[in-house]
Every structure is written in C-alpha cells, then in structure tokens.
N, CA, C and O atoms as a DFTB+ gen file, in Angstrom:
372 C
 N C O
     1  1     -24.275      56.314      18.292
     2  2     -22.610      56.092      17.522
     3  2     -22.728      55.250      18.118
     4  3     -23.324      54.411      17.442
     5  1     -22.445      54.761      19.398
     6  2     -21.998      53.930      20.368
     7  2     -22.860      52.157      20.053
     8  3     -22.321      51.060      19.909
     9  1     -24.007      52.451      20.045
    10  2     -24.696      51.415      19.453
    11  2     -24.815      50.763      18.632
    12  3     -25.269      49.619      18.584
    13  1     -24.238      51.705      17.525
    14  2     -23.953      51.100      16.165
    15  2     -22.290      50.077      16.277
    16  3     -21.960      49.014      15.751
    17  1     -21.563      51.029      17.218
    18  2     -20.378      50.348      17.040
    19  2     -20.254      48.983      17.806
    20  3     -19.333      48.169      17.867
    21  1     -21.526      49.019      18.378
    22  2     -21.682      47.362      19.240
    23  2     -22.026      46.372      18.777
    24  3     -21.613      45.232      18.988
    25  1     -23.184      46.909      17.792
    26  2     -23.631      46.188      16.689
    27  2     -23.036      45.335      15.782
    28  3     -23.327      44.167      15.522
    29  1     -21.898      46.268      15.184
    30  2     -21.125      46.251      14.509
    31  2     -20.004      45.400      14.810
    32  3     -19.465      44.790      13.887
    33  1     -19.618      45.295      15.912
    34  2     -18.791      44.283      16.814
    35  2     -19.186      43.035      16.883
    36  3     -18.470      42.097      16.530
    37  1     -20.424      42.901      17.368
    38  2     -21.268      41.656      17.914
    39  2     -20.812      40.818      16.253
    40  3     -20.104      39.842      16.005
    41  1     -21.638      41.789      15.346
    42  2     -21.628      41.070      14.020
    43  2     -20.408      40.315      13.487
    44  3     -20.382      39.250      12.870
    45  1     -19.227      41.253      13.934
    46  2     -18.160      40.949      13.224
    47  2     -17.210      39.537      14.133
    48  3     -16.372      38.771      13.657
    49  1     -17.684      39.603      15.376
    50  2     -18.027      37.997      16.271
    51  2     -18.372      37.349      15.645
    52  3     -17.621      36.490      15.183
    53  1     -19.440      37.407      15.366
    54  2     -20.195      36.266      15.153
    55  2     -19.756      35.453      13.711
    56  3     -19.481      34.256      13.634
    57  1     -19.768      36.256      12.805
    58  2     -18.861      35.902      11.628
    59  2     -17.482      35.258      12.052
    60  3     -17.351      34.072      11.747
    61  1     -16.489      35.839      12.677
    62  2     -15.621      35.277      13.325
    63  2     -15.605      33.731      13.559
    64  3     -15.040      32.816      12.960
    65  1     -16.625      33.782      14.905
    66  2     -16.824      32.232      15.277
    67  2     -17.528      31.355      14.433
    68  3     -17.712      30.159      14.660
    69  1     -17.944      32.031      13.384
    70  2     -18.542      30.971      12.177
    71  2     -17.661      30.590      11.848
    72  3     -17.332      29.462      12.215
    73  1     -16.516      31.640      10.652
    74  2     -15.320      31.038      10.207
    75  2     -14.103      30.168      10.914
    76  3     -13.144      29.755      10.262
    77  1     -14.244      29.974      12.135
    78  2     -13.368      29.178      13.338
    79  2     -14.125      28.179      13.205
    80  3     -13.527      27.135      12.946
    81  1     -15.792      28.082      13.329
    82  2     -15.689      26.533      13.709
    83  2     -15.757      25.738      12.539
    84  3     -15.594      24.518      12.517
    85  1     -16.126      26.833      11.079
    86  2     -15.756      25.833       9.469
    87  2     -14.615      25.162       9.483
    88  3     -14.308      24.089       8.962
    89  1     -13.947      26.000      10.215
    90  2     -12.310      25.594      10.312
    91  2     -11.788      24.735      10.761
    92  3     -10.769      24.207      10.315
    93  1     -12.712      24.268      12.255
    94  2     -12.614      23.656      12.939
    95  2     -13.247      22.307      12.548
    96  3     -12.816      21.352      13.194
    97  1     -14.191      22.034      11.612
    98  2     -14.839      21.255      10.693
    99  2     -13.834      20.258       9.699
   100  3     -13.476      19.084       9.605
   101  1     -13.622      21.770       8.941
   102  2     -12.762      21.055       7.763
   103  2     -10.837      20.536       8.630
   104  3     -10.172      19.616       8.154
   105  1     -10.694      20.787       8.998
   106  2      -9.457      20.445      10.261
   107  2      -9.821      19.168      10.250
   108  3      -9.380      18.396       9.398
   109  1     -10.750      18.756      11.284
   110  2     -10.954      17.364      11.593
   111  2     -11.552      16.405      10.217
   112  3     -11.455      15.178      10.264
   113  1     -11.868      16.762       9.601
   114  2     -12.233      16.222       8.495
   115  2     -10.697      15.977       7.458
   116  3     -10.819      14.929       6.823
   117  1      -9.927      16.382       7.293
   118  2      -8.781      16.347       6.847
   119  2      -7.924      15.279       7.375
   120  3      -7.427      14.343       6.748
   121  1      -7.773      15.706       9.274
   122  2      -7.363      14.610       9.975
   123  2      -7.774      12.975       9.534
   124  3      -6.964      12.082       9.285
   125  1      -9.180      12.879       9.521
   126  2      -9.585      11.228       9.319
   127  2      -9.442      11.382       8.074
   128  3      -9.865      10.288       7.700
   129  1      -9.130      11.980       7.050
   130  2      -8.481      11.784       5.801
   131  2      -7.284      11.545       5.604
   132  3      -7.110      10.780       4.655
   133  1      -6.000      12.022       6.318
   134  2      -5.057      11.734       6.913
   135  2      -4.326      10.270       7.287
   136  3      -3.371       9.573       6.945
   137  1      -5.499      10.298       8.273
   138  2      -5.899       8.569       9.240
   139  2      -5.585       8.087       7.620
   140  3      -4.430       7.826       7.281
   141  1      -6.221       8.038       7.086
   142  2      -7.178       6.879       6.516
   143  2      -5.858       6.665       5.139
   144  3      -5.487       5.532       4.832
   145  1      -5.285       7.925       4.441
   146  2      -4.571       7.478       3.692
   147  2      -3.131       6.958       4.166
   148  3      -2.246       6.426       3.495
   149  1      -3.175       7.315       5.699
   150  2      -1.673       6.566       6.230
   151  2      -1.907       5.243       6.290
   152  3      -1.122       4.443       5.781
   153  1      -3.288       4.778       7.076
   154  2      -3.269       3.762       6.844
   155  2      -3.481       2.808       5.359
   156  3      -3.571       1.594       5.542
   157  1      -3.550       3.241       4.114
   158  2      -3.722       2.961       2.480
   159  2      -1.963       2.886       2.675
   160  3      -1.405       1.798       2.532
   161  1      -1.342       3.856       2.935
   162  2       0.287       3.607       2.559
   163  2       0.943       2.413       3.223
   164  3       1.850       1.712       2.774
   165  1       0.405       2.334       4.202
   166  2       0.882       1.024       4.635
   167  2       0.374      -0.357       4.367
   168  3       1.113      -1.341       4.331
   169  1      -0.912      -0.388       4.180
   170  2      -1.081      -1.994       3.321
   171  2      -0.488      -1.617       1.757
   172  3      -0.415      -2.646       1.085
   173  1      -0.166      -0.722       1.212
   174  2       0.648      -0.989       0.074
   175  2       1.917      -1.016       0.398
   176  3       2.353      -1.910      -0.327
   177  1       3.129      -0.461       1.257
   178  2       3.981      -1.103       1.671
   179  2       4.110      -2.268       2.247
   180  3       5.098      -2.943       1.955
   181  1       3.142      -2.769       3.192
   182  2       3.091      -4.492       3.184
   183  2       3.189      -5.308       1.620
   184  3       4.075      -6.009       1.131
   185  1       1.730      -4.821       1.063
   186  2       1.604      -5.191      -0.460
   187  2       2.985      -4.971      -1.095
   188  3       3.535      -6.008      -1.465
   189  1       3.710      -3.721      -1.309
   190  2       5.092      -3.903      -2.054
   191  2       5.824      -4.553      -1.612
   192  3       6.749      -4.904      -2.344
   193  1       5.789      -5.055      -0.179
   194  2       7.089      -5.920       0.262
   195  2       7.207      -7.088      -0.340
   196  3       8.061      -7.622      -1.049
   197  1       5.689      -7.512       0.288
   198  2       5.525      -9.060      -0.649
   199  2       5.897      -9.264      -1.743
   200  3       6.770     -10.084      -2.028
   201  1       5.115      -8.340      -2.775
   202  2       5.481      -8.758      -4.195
   203  2       7.272      -8.450      -4.476
   204  3       7.482      -8.931      -5.589
   205  1       8.233      -8.022      -4.080
   206  2       9.122      -7.318      -3.568
   207  2       9.788      -9.090      -3.351
   208  3      10.631      -9.609      -4.083
   209  1       9.265      -9.594      -2.412
   210  2       9.850     -11.056      -1.980
   211  2       9.323     -11.787      -3.212
   212  3      10.235     -12.205      -3.926
   213  1       8.425     -11.979      -3.529
   214  2       8.040     -13.146      -4.738
   215  2       8.604     -12.776      -5.706
   216  3       8.780     -13.769      -6.411
   217  1       9.225     -11.420      -6.431
   218  2       9.974     -11.137      -7.335
   219  2      11.302     -11.444      -6.887
   220  3      12.083     -11.614      -7.824
   221  1      11.716     -11.547      -5.929
   222  2      13.348     -11.896      -5.666
   223  2      13.230     -13.642      -5.849
   224  3      14.200     -14.217      -6.342
   225  1      11.752     -14.620      -5.345
   226  2      11.838     -15.422      -5.408
   227  2      11.934     -16.058      -6.751
   228  3      12.780     -16.929      -6.956
   229  1      11.050     -15.639      -7.739
   230  2      10.526     -16.100      -8.717
   231  2      11.995     -15.519      -9.727
   232  3      11.951     -15.972     -10.872
   233  1      12.891     -14.859      -9.517
   234  2      14.316     -14.354     -10.157
   235  2      14.826     -15.569     -10.455
   236  3      14.960     -15.812     -11.655
   237  1      15.162     -16.437      -9.633
   238  2      15.823     -17.868      -9.699
   239  2      14.853     -18.574     -10.301
   240  3      13.700     -18.937     -10.071
   241  1      15.718     -18.665     -11.192
   242  2      15.312     -19.973     -12.765
   243  2      14.685     -21.222     -11.923
   244  3      13.497     -21.440     -12.161
   245  1      15.298     -22.041     -11.005
   246  2      14.662     -23.062     -10.622
   247  2      13.308     -22.794      -9.617
   248  3      12.276     -23.441      -9.797
   249  1      13.424     -21.762      -8.530
   250  2      12.308     -21.306      -8.278
   251  2      10.693     -21.146      -9.120
   252  3       9.569     -21.394      -8.685
   253  1      11.085     -20.687     -10.327
   254  2      10.262     -20.132     -11.491
   255  2       9.662     -21.734     -11.828
   256  3       8.482     -22.084     -11.833
   257  1      10.877     -22.568     -12.103
   258  2      10.235     -23.837     -12.415
   259  2       9.455     -24.456     -12.007
   260  3       8.570     -24.880     -12.750
   261  1       9.475     -24.711     -10.846
   262  2       9.105     -25.498      -9.963
   263  2       7.717     -25.212      -9.989
   264  3       6.901     -26.082     -10.294
   265  1       7.320     -23.805      -9.625
   266  2       6.064     -22.881      -9.324
   267  2       5.210     -23.457     -11.015
   268  3       4.234     -24.205     -10.974
   269  1       5.513     -23.194     -11.713
   270  2       5.684     -23.545     -13.482
   271  2       4.944     -25.014     -13.144
   272  3       3.735     -25.222     -13.037
   273  1       5.926     -25.860     -13.023
   274  2       5.381     -27.537     -12.898
   275  2       3.978     -27.743     -12.105
   276  3       3.003     -28.424     -12.421
   277  1       4.220     -26.876     -10.903
   278  2       3.083     -27.540      -9.835
   279  2       1.696     -26.349      -9.978
   280  3       0.673     -26.254      -9.300
   281  1       2.104     -25.679     -10.958
   282  2       0.900     -25.234     -11.057
   283  2       0.086     -25.494     -12.591
   284  3      -1.064     -25.237     -12.946
   285  1       1.132     -26.059     -13.228
   286  2       0.488     -26.583     -14.379
   287  2       0.791     -27.789     -15.126
   288  3       0.867     -28.044     -16.328
   289  1       0.953     -28.504     -13.977
   290  2       1.423     -30.215     -14.733
   291  2       2.190     -30.285     -16.031
   292  3       1.960     -31.001     -17.006
   293  1       3.428     -29.138     -15.795
   294  2       4.441     -29.450     -16.401
   295  2       5.825     -30.338     -16.768
   296  3       5.582     -31.333     -16.086
   297  1       6.430     -30.467     -17.068
   298  2       7.261     -31.332     -16.611
   299  2       8.745     -31.627     -17.917
   300  3       8.413     -31.981     -19.049
   301  1       9.798     -31.497     -17.693
   302  2      10.877     -31.865     -18.704
   303  2      11.026     -32.974     -19.107
   304  3      10.696     -33.939     -18.417
   305  1      11.519     -33.091     -20.229
   306  2      11.749     -33.993     -21.224
   307  2      12.225     -35.253     -20.032
   308  3      12.625     -34.928     -18.914
   309  1      12.143     -36.285     -20.344
   310  2      12.528     -37.777     -19.491
   311  2      11.812     -37.827     -18.135
   312  3      11.830     -38.879     -17.497
   313  1      11.186     -36.745     -17.667
   314  2      10.984     -36.378     -16.093
   315  2       9.412     -37.561     -16.572
   316  3       9.092     -37.936     -17.700
   317  1       8.726     -37.875     -15.227
   318  2       7.349     -38.516     -15.717
   319  2       6.958     -37.696     -14.192
   320  3       7.635     -37.572     -13.172
   321  1       5.539     -37.199     -14.540
   322  2       4.397     -36.708     -13.953
   323  2       3.592     -37.956     -13.391
   324  3       3.190     -38.938     -14.015
   325  1       3.447     -37.604     -11.834
   326  2       2.700     -38.271     -11.065
   327  2       1.565     -37.557     -10.650
   328  3       2.138     -36.474     -10.524
   329  1       0.637     -37.366     -10.402
   330  2      -0.370     -37.050      -9.846
   331  2      -0.965     -37.544      -8.873
   332  3      -1.619     -38.566      -9.082
   333  1      -0.917     -36.909      -7.362
   334  2      -1.365     -37.349      -6.215
   335  2      -3.468     -36.991      -5.885
   336  3      -3.946     -35.869      -5.718
   337  1      -4.089     -38.023      -5.889
   338  2      -5.361     -37.826      -5.556
   339  2      -5.543     -37.607      -3.949
   340  3      -4.841     -38.384      -3.301
   341  1      -6.239     -36.824      -3.266
   342  2      -6.629     -37.245      -2.021
   343  2      -7.637     -38.257      -1.607
   344  3      -8.772     -38.201      -2.081
   345  1      -7.251     -39.313      -0.629
   346  2      -8.261     -40.299      -0.490
   347  2      -9.598     -39.993      -0.497
   348  3     -10.055     -38.853      -0.410
   349  1     -10.313     -41.150      -0.616
   350  2     -11.704     -41.019      -0.746
   351  2     -12.288     -40.908       0.856
   352  3     -11.672     -41.557       1.701
   353  1     -13.403     -40.140       1.266
   354  2     -13.563     -40.430       2.634
   355  2     -14.640     -41.242       2.434
   356  3     -15.467     -41.343       1.528
   357  1     -14.348     -42.126       4.075
   358  2     -15.364     -42.833       4.153
   359  2     -16.625     -42.863       4.399
   360  3     -17.013     -42.073       5.260
   361  1     -17.457     -43.591       3.863
   362  2     -19.087     -43.053       3.840
   363  2     -19.827     -44.067       4.858
   364  3     -19.936     -45.291       4.784
   365  1     -20.418     -42.933       6.077
   366  2     -21.157     -43.931       7.240
   367  2     -22.608     -43.906       6.876
   368  3     -23.201     -42.954       6.368
   369  1     -23.074     -45.001       7.179
   370  2     -24.354     -45.433       6.999
   371  2     -25.136     -45.309       8.427
   372  3     -26.318     -45.644       8.515
C-alpha cells in the first residue's frame, strides 16, 4: 500500500512539474508579446503625434495653400509661376 502511495505521489509531482514548465513557457511567450505590443504602441503614438502636428499645420489656410502650390505648381490669378531647374553637372573628359 505504501509503494502505491509513493508511485501516486511521484506521478502527481511529475504532472505538476510538467504544468509548471508549460506555464513558464507560456509566461515567456506572453512577456515577449507584451514587449512587442509596447513597442508598437510607442511607434503608433509617435506617428500619431506627427499626424497631429501635420493636422495643426494644414488647418492654417495659408500653410495649406503654400503646400498645394509647391506640390502641384498651382498659382493664384495674377501670380506668375517660376520653375527653377538644378544646374547641369559639368562633364569631365
């Protein structure tokens, strides 16, 4: 009877040990996921701050007009459009 109790105790100890090991592995995976998500949150927060700054900048009609003119070569009536080309590189022979 005592041998059966010892064997039963050993089986229970092994089962508990296996479960503890699985929980340890799962904990490590969850920590890695948490770190990854934390970094992603930081990156998105930085991007959000940049977008917020752009939103504030472009909410000013003068800034919006300036950007539209520079990107699309637009002009107001009465304005002249000047296109400046980079200088040609000197060729060496």
